N, C-alpha and C positions, 0 to 999 in steps of 0.2 A: 278449451281443451278438456277432455274427460280423462278419468282414470279408471282402469279395469283390472281385475285379478287375472293372472295367468299362472298355470301350474307347470312346473318342471320336475322331472325326476332327479335323483341325486347326481347321476353322471352329467346331466345337462347343467345343473347348478354349479358343479365343479368347473365346467367349461365356461360358464358365465363369470365366475369369480376369478378364473385364470385369464380372462380377457380374450378368449379365443372364440366365443360364441356371439354372433351378431345377427343371427337369422334363425327362424323357427318355422316349421311346417305343421299345419293343422288340417286334418281331414275335413273336406267340405261335406256337410250333411244336407239331406233333403230340406228344402225351404230354409237354408242357412244363410242368413245375412249378417251374422254376428261379427265376422271379421271385415266384411265389406263396409261396415259402418265405421271402422277404425280409420283414423286420419293421421297424417303426418303431424307430429307434435303431441298426440294423445300419449298417455302414459300407462304402463302396466306396473302393478306391484306383484312381485313374485311370491307364489305359494310353494312351499317345499316341505319335506318331511321334517318334523320338529317334535320337541317335547319340553315340558316345563321341569326345571331342576328344583325339586323341593327336598331332595335327600340330604344334601349337605347342611342346609339351614332352611327349615320350613318357611321362615318369614322372607327369605330371599328367593324370589321366583325368577331366576335367570332362565333364559331360553337357550336350549341346545338344538343346534341344527345338524341333521345327519351329514350334510356335506360340509363338515368342518373338522378340525383336529379334535375338538372336544367330543364331537359326535362319534368319531372313530374310536376314541378312548372308551366312551360309554358302551359302545357295542362290544368292544373287546373284553371289558372288565365286568360286565354285568350279564347274568344269565337270564334275568327276568325283565330286561329293559324292552319296552315296546314303543315304537315310533308312532306319533300321531300322523294320520295321512295329510298330505298337502292341502287337500280340499277343505280341511277343517281349520286351516291357519287363519286367524284374524289379521286384518290389515295392519294393526298396531305392532305385530311381531315380524312383519316382513322386513328383511334387511337389504333387499335389492329392488331398485326401481329402474325401469327401462323407458326410453322414449322412442316412439315409432318414427321411422324414417320413410317407410313405404309399405304398402300391402298390395299383393297381386295374386292372381289365381293361375295355377298351371297343373299339369299332370305330374305325379310323383316321379315318374321315370325321366322327366325332363330336367332333373337336377344336373347342374354342371359341376365339374371338379372344383371350380372356385366357390360355388354355393355350398358344396359339401364341406369345404374348409370353413366357411362362415357358420355352418351348423355345428362346428366344433370337432369335425372328423378329418382324417388324413386324406380322404377322397371318397368317391362315389361307392366303391365296394364296401368300405367300412360303414358308410351311412346306410346302405341297403341292408347289411347284416343287422344293424341296430333297428331299422324299421321292422324287419321280420320279428325281432324279439319283442317289440312293444305292441305291434299290431298283427298277431298271427292270423286272426280271422279275416283281416283285411290286408292280405299280403301284398307285397310289391307287385306281384303278377297281375293284380286287378288294375293297376295303373290309374288309381283314383285321382280325382281332382283334389288339390290341396291349396290352402291359403299359405302364401309365402310372406312372412312378416320380417322385414328388416328393421333393426333397432340398434340403439347403443345404450350402454349402461350409464345412468346419470347419478345413481347412488349405490354404493357398495359398503355396507356397514360391517363387513366381516366375512 
């Protein structure tokens, strides 16, 4: 079994930590075999927006996650606070691990109401609105092929 990074935005990390997200869709790109190589039992470590807290005590480098209560407080109370992008998160700072249950390919518009809920949404309409926000140039109307990854959380450190 192998381990890979996977990036989620703050809303999706919140859905993961709340226990309502067990599925994710990723756009299939030309000559893309990256997700077809993922197998049941393989693991993902989650990358998310983060920062190192050195302000309280420079020798204590605690990690602050945007999708956390501490993250909300830092955003609210600091005018110059800048989040590090998820793609820059080292594995050692990841607090969430997922185990893959299955991977399949389908068209984005083929999502069912049940799968929209597994994605962390109330239904297809909410999922479609979210899709437009994160992929405006590759809008829903293109009906692109996506990888559908089913997983469960195996580690949640906060």
